[in-house]
Steps between C-alpha positions, in 0.01 A plus 500: 500500500617842607620585847205729544264208427698289748470770765124517445476124558716527811295786648172317429616209714733661754471798733737392779789746520749227588391277209507795260851590616608137463360493146686820418831381648489172309401693185807724539738210562363297209522805272864554600589136440329509160711800407817333628427172320367657178149358547155647434492777763124555481420128530734450794373810681136400454580152628644649818214745535223241468651192665292541819215708354228256604641420844295748702157421351555131426765365741370142473505515120830687458648516234229331292279808463772727361646216290158435342451870423846526343440191286168644381693810393755289308784558750606135530866559591409739781223266617738204509767689694241611756361147530854383579609758757477252789676166466238305697249559220695254284508715186803466274761772459532522124626850436736754648190705586362212711829464685549874548160549664564212740844641584377856551164468676577371851843657518378846401235482771759381748737786417217750549434340842869536586493867399187575702663406831798729442490878563719541189261277301676409172799729552814293560299178517758234420437158346679335792245655739214363291663156489543510878129585539411211267662273758273634774185292457299727730565809286238537223397146583248482217780523242580151374879475506488193273324709234785752518762226467323309221410817309854635512636164386256465209566858390873426512606797709728528800291577808717788619511661154126449458431672834733787409320543167156511667618747765645727233175497300292575808736778611436679171129513592523531878289818522218359289508179707516690831829328582717809537693549825289618793545860600807533722633152409874475451590427138 
């Protein structure tokens, strides 16, 4: 599957700006990790891009609709990783791809939430600030902190280093993601 084909699938099922941005941020982080870990960059990026593709149209069936479509297209590894991106679904974590998606999904969304409440957005966002926000249950309350902890542990990365990596990736694309500092914000 090409990324263009993956984008077509995503856009057929998703038109919410926030979900499209989330798909893009996870795509970017997964692509960067694939590069860093010498993995299949296209496969990892597509996995990040499509992991929530069916959520808007089929929230009660998520992720079964996108997983079925990927399996029909012969993309079993991507389908498995997507079927495992929430620990409560009880799917095994067999590959580094499976573990990476779990480790990157919730935390990437959480970091974007942290950036959105700051006038400087991603500029000078420190891992310690993100960790402090993780401790505030009322902030981005829908983010499952256990998923962050379990995902980071399975992926075998230090939480602070993992956060720093994600921030750095997102900073490189801050204009595209509309996460650049607000006009007049101190940087």
